[in-house]
N, C-alpha and C positions, 0 to 999 in steps of 0.2 A: 443663555450661556453660550459663549463663543467656543466653538470646537477648536482644539489645538490643531495646528497645521501638521500634516504628516511629516515625519522626519525624512530627509532625503535618502534615497536608496543607496546603500553602501556600494562603492565601486568594486567590481570584480577584479581579480588580480591582473587580468590582461587589459583593463581599462585605465590603470593608473599611469601617472606621468612617469614614475620611475621605470615601469615596464617599457614605456615608449622609448625612453632614453637607452634602456638596455638593448632594445631591438636596433636602434640606430647604431649603437656601438658594435653589436654583433655583425652588422653589415660591413664593418671595416675589416673584419678578421682576415678574409682571404688575401687582402692587399697589404697586410702589415709587414710580412717578411720579404717578399720579392722587391729588390731595389728598383727593378724596371717592371711596372705592371704589364703582365703578358697578354696584351690585347693586340689583335692582329695588325691594325693600321697605326697603332700608337707611335711606334718608333719612326715612322714616316713623318708624323706630325712633329715629333721631337727634333728631327732634322730641320724642319722648317722653323721651329722655334729658335734653334741655334742661329740660323741665318738672320731672323728678325732681330735678335738680341745683339748680334755682332757684325752686321753687314757694314756698319760705318767704321768699325775698328779693325776688322780682320782683312788683311790683304788677299788672303786665299779666298774667303767666301765672296768678297766683292768681285773677284775675277770670274767666279763660276756662276753666281746667282745675282738677281736683282730682287728687291723687296720694296714695295711702295704701299703704304697704308691707304686704305680706302674704306668707305662705309658700306659694308656688305652684311647680309643677315646670316653670318656664320663665324662669329668671333668670340664666343663665350670663353673658351680656354685660352685662346690667343691673347686676349686682353689680360687675363689673370696671370699668365706667364710673363707678360711684359712688366707687370707690377712686382711679382714675387721672384722671378728669375734672377735679377741682379742682386737681390737680398739673400736668397737661400741657395743659389746655384740652380742651374737648369734641371738637373735630374731630380733633386729633392723637391723642387717646386712642382714638377709634373707629377711626381708620386703623390704629394699631398692633395693636389687638385683632383687627380683621378680617384683617390680614396674618398674625397668628399661627394662624388657623384652618387654612389649607392646610398650613402648616408642621407643625402638630400632627398633622394627618391623615396626611401622608406619613410622619412619624416612627412613628405607630401602625401603619401598614401594614407598614413595614419591620421593626419590632420583632416583630410577630406572625409574619411569615415566618421570621425568625431563630429565634424560640422554638419554632416548630412543626417546622422542618426542621434546626435546628442551624446553618444558614447561609441566606443569601438566594438562592433559586433565580433564575436569569436571567429567567424568565417573570414574576416578581413586579414587575419594573419597569414592565410594561404596566398595572398597577393604579394607578400613581401619579397619572396625570391625573384620576382620580376625586376627588381632593382639590378639583377645580374642577367637581364635578358640578352637576346642575341645581338641587338644593336650595340649594347655596351661591350659585349665580348668581341665584337668586330672592330671595336676601337673608334666608333663614331662619337667621340667624346664631346665635341661641341654640341651635337644633337642631344646626347644623353644628359649633359649638364643643363641645357636649356629646358628639356622636358621635366627634369626634376624641379627646377625653379618654377616652371609653369604650374606644376601640381600645387606647390606651396602658394603661388599667387591665386590660383582658383580657390583654395581653401580660405584665403584671406577675403576674396570676393564674397564667399558664402558667409563668412563671419560678420562682415560689415552689414550685410542684409539682415542677418539674424539678430544683431545687436541694435538695429535701427539707426545706424550711422551712414545712411545712404547719401547724405549731403557731402560727405568727404570723399566718397568713392570715385566720382568722375575725376577729381584732381589727382588722386593717388594713382589711378589706373591709366591716366594719360601718360604719366611718367613710366609706370610699370610696362605698358605696352611697348614703348620704345626700347626699354632694357631687354625685354624678352625677344623682340624682333632682332636686335643686334646680336643677342646670344645665338639664336637660330630662328629663321623665319618660319620654319615648320611648327615650332612650339607656339609662336604667336598665332598662327592659324588655328591650332587646336584649342588654345586658350579662348579665342573668340567663339568657337563652337560651344565649348563647355559653359561659358558665361551666358550666352544667349539662351541655351536650354534651361539653365538654372533660373533665369529671369522669367521665362515663359511659365514654368511650373509655379514660381512664387506668385505671379499675377493670377494664375488660375486659382490658386488657393485663396486668394483675396476676393474671388467671385467674378473676375473678369471673364468674358468669353474668349475664344481662341484668337479671333481677329484682333481684339483690343490687347490681349496679352502679347501677341506677336509684335504689335506696334510699340507697346511700352518697352518690350525687351530690346527691340531695335534701337530705340532712343537711348536706353540705358547703356547699350554697348558701343555707342558712338565714340566715347573716349578711347576705345581700343582701336579705332579705325585709322587714325593719322599715319601710322607706319606704312600704310598701303601706298602713300605717295613716294616712298623710297623704293618700291618694287620696280617702277618704270625705268629710272636711271640705272638700277642695278641689273635687272634682267631684261631690259628692253633695248639694250645697246646692240652693236653689230656682231658681238661675239656669238659663235654658233652654239645653239643649245639643242640637245637631242632629247626627245620624249618619245618613248616607244615601249613595246611589250604591254599592251593593254589586255586585260582580261585573260591573262595566262593562268589558267586554273591549276595547272601542275605546280607553278610557283606559289600560288596562294595557299594551296594545301601544304606545301613544304614549309612555308613560313609559319604556319600554325603549329605544326608538330616540332618545329625547330625553335620555338619561342625561348627555350632555356638551353639551347645547344651549347655544349661546352667541350666535353671530351669523351664521356662514356655514353654511347648512343642509347642503349636500353634504358639506363637511368634517366637520361634527359628526356626521352620520349615518354616514359612512364610519368615523369614529373609534369610534362605538358598535358598529358591525359588527365591527371589529377586536377590541375587548374581548370581545365575545360569542364570537367564533371562538377566541380564545386560551383563554378559560375552558372551552370545550368541546373543546379540542384533544386532551385525554386520551382521548376516545372514538375517536380515530383509531388507537389501538393495539389489539392483539389482546386484551389484558386491561386495560380502562380503569380498573377499580377499583384496579389497582396504580399507576396514574399519579397518583392523588389521595391525599393524606394523609387518614386516616380522620376526624380531628376536624373539619377545615375542610370535608371532603367532606359529612359529615352536616349541618354547619351550613349549607352552601350549599343543600341540599335543604330543610331546615326553614325558612330565610328565604324561599325561593321559595314555600313553602306559605303562610307568613304574608303575603307580598305579595299572593298570590291572594285570600286571605280578608279582607284589610283593605279597608274602604270608602274611597271618595275623600275623604269628609268624616267625621271621627271626633270626637265631642264638640265640634262647631263649629270644629274645626281642619281647614282645607282641605288637600288634597294629602297626606293621611296615607299613602297607599300609595306615592305618588311619592317621598316622602322616603327610603324604605328602599332604593330601587333602586341607587344607587351602591355601597352596602355589600353588597347582595346580589350584584351583579356582581363585586365585588372578591374575595369569598370563594373561588369556584372557581379564580380566577387564582392566589391565594395558596396554594391547596391543591395545585397541581401540584408534583410532586416535582422535585428538582434533576436536571439532565440530565447523564448520565455522560460522554458524548462531549464532550471539551474544545472541539473545533473548533465543534461545533454549539452548545454552551453559549455560547461567545464570540459567535457570530453572533446568537443569540437575545438576549443581553444588549445587544449593540450596537443591535439593532433596537428593543428596549424603550426604551433611552436616547434613540434618535433620535425615537421616537414621543412620548415625554414632552417632549423639547426642542421638537419641532414644535408640540405643543399649547401649551406655554408661550409660544412666539414669537407664535403667532396670537392667543392671549389677550391678550398685551401690546399688540399693535396694536389689537385690538378695544376694550380698556379705554381706550386713549388716544382713540379715536374717540368713545366714549360720553362721556368726560370733556370733550372739546372741545365737544360739543353741550350738555353741562350748563353750562359756563362762559358760553356765548352766552346761554342763557336766564336765568342767575342775575344778569346785569347789571341786570335789572329791579329787583332788591332795593336797588340804589343809590338808588331813588326811593321807597322804602317807609319811612316813619318808624317809630321804635320803638313797639311796642305796637299796631300797626295791626290792623285786621280785614280779612282777605284772602279773597275768594271765588275759589278756584282752579278752573280748568277746563283739564285737560291732555288734549291730543290724543294718543290712544293707538291703535295698530293693533289689528285684530281679534285675538282670542286664538288663532285658527288660524294667524296669520302667524308664521313662524319668527323673523324678525328683529323685534325691538321696540326702541324708543328708550329704554326704561327710565325714562320720565318720570312714571310713575304717582304717585310720592311726592316728586318734586323740590320740590314746593310746600312741603314741611315745612322746607326750608331757610329759609323766612321765619320760622318759629318758632325755628330754631336761631340765626339771625343777627340777627333783628329782634324777637324775643320776641312775634311776632304770633300772632293767632288765625287758623288756617287750617282749612278744612272737610275735612281729609284724614286725621284720626287715627282709628284703629280703636277701636270700643267693643265689647269682647269680654269680658264678665264671666268670670272664671276663667282667662283667657288673658293679659289685660293689666291693669295696675294703674292706668292713667290713665283718667279719666272726663272727659267734656266737660260743663262746667257753664254754658256760655254759651247760655242758652235762647233768646235773641233770634234765633239762627240758625235755630231751628225744627227740626222733626223730620227734614226732608228735606235740609237743607243745612248740617248741623253736623258730619258725620263721613264717613269712607270708606264707600262709594265715590262720594260725590257729586261728587268732583273728576275722575272718570274719564269721558272722552267718547270713545266709539267711534262708528263708523258705525251708523246706526239698525238696519241689518239684521244686525249681529253683536254688539250690546251685550247685556250681561246684564240680567236683569229689574230688578235693583236699581241700575242705572247710568242717569244722566240722559240725556235728549235735549237737545242744545246749545240749540236755539231755545227750548224750553220752560223750561229752566233759567234762561236769560237773561231770560225774560219774567216768571217767577214767584218768583225768589229774593227774600228780604226785603232790599231795598236799604238800608233804614235800619239794618240790622244789620251792614253791611259798609262799609268805606272804599274798597276797591279790588277790581277784577276783574283777575285775572292769568290770561291765556289762554296756556298753556305749549305751545310748539311748534305753535301753531295757524296754519294757512296763511291768507294774507291774504283769500282769497275767503270765509272764514268769520268774519271780524271783523265785529261788529255796527256799525251806524250808528244811534246813539241819542243824543239831546241830553243825557241824564243820565249818559252814559259819555264822559268826556273822555280821549283817549289822551295819556299822559305819557311813554311809552317804547315804542319799536318795535324788534323784532329785525331783523336784516338781511333775513331771508327769512321767518322764522316767529316767532310770539310777540308779544304786545302786553300792555301794562299800562294799565288805565283807572282814573282817579279817578272815584268815584261822586259825582254832584251830588245832595245830599239836599234834597228839596223838601217835607219834612214827613212825619210819621208816617202820615198818612192817604192818602198817594199810592201805597202798595204794598199788595199782597195778602198777608195773613198766611200764612206758609208752613205753619202747622199746619192750615189749612183750605183744602184744594184745591178750586177751583171745579168744581162738578159739570159734567161734559160738556165741560170745557175742557182739562184736563191729566190724562194717565194717571198712576198712581202711579209714583214714581221709586224706591221701595224695595219690597222684597218684603213 
């Protein structure tokens, strides 16, 4: 007599497809209401997007900037804006693209968990808030989008192996590898690490020894390698690239407890501690190696080693090690095997959902507060004519302060909405395609970070001192001075600066009275003994 096959185990509520879609939708909530996603660097990117979209049609932008397309590994959102911007308008296109980033990341995390374990463990829900990790909050949107796409690509790599469709994988991932590299080269590198480890573990489970498994994994990952040929012309040119701050342990520790840094320090640090404890919870058992799935367990260890070895600044890209942290923290959480006890599993899943929901709720309120402050300062743009030249000075807290107003690049909205020149765009050969061509602004007042004003005791060496900047910037090169979020006691009293807009408490816009070219000190020649250098 043939025994009937056992009926499949019914899915728990957190394992269903409907629940996964609900989590993806929940990840959108904090970004639904703010018209401008309040991410620190985002508005600087939006200024660049305006230039790339209209450089050939705007007489103002073509006077101030140049933009030449090139194949670099940092174009994820730039290319999306190029497609959607002319259709939807720049601001709406950027909002939708940025909203997609946490949704894509949550989808990638859930797909990996399902492919690795065959179902979503309840502990995996604790990893979902990492979609709003510090790199995303900082506005590294090309990086964050590429990493989200990388997670989905890795889940697809696992699925092709699980379903026995290995013959298709080299052709598919030859294309995928180039797409991920163009989105962001960092994500391409991480994808290679994840796929290699997954192949090693798969070969070991088929009975191969470590050497043979490593060789087979190397061969299987060769279709991911071709984008490496693009690195030499991109990063091997004559442009200067800085790499420094190796093994800075204070920074490493700070990035760990700042993994969910947003607005409320105690809540953010407590949330980071919860994530780390969940990820390490497998070590509470007698045999911890059995609590972690091998593929993601080994990946967790390897990513931790990479994090330790990465410098803070890599090829002139700051926060290289910090960017990896949310994904490094997510892997041991996703590696935890499903819990057999149904009651315990239900309780853990409920706790994970509550944690994610609480993070979303606080983020929603925080983003609304950031946005309210933005709108108060952006009223100054009603008084700025099209094509104006704006000298921006944004009052920004010290970098050691947990809470920041995220005003560092709000001034770029003058470029977005008024096609103005502003002294806040990045000039980073190899990392950005925009160049500042408005030489009248001089060496020290033409680009980022000449717009960032902190207290003198905590400013970076390449950031200006307010009083010196006001005294020596080339006034004939600008039409307005926009002091963003600046308290009244720091507003200058100067007959050549006429206030034309004042914020309720902070911020002021001045019209510059031009009294002839000979009345200002040329910014390219700093008076000896009078002004310290304001750039490195």
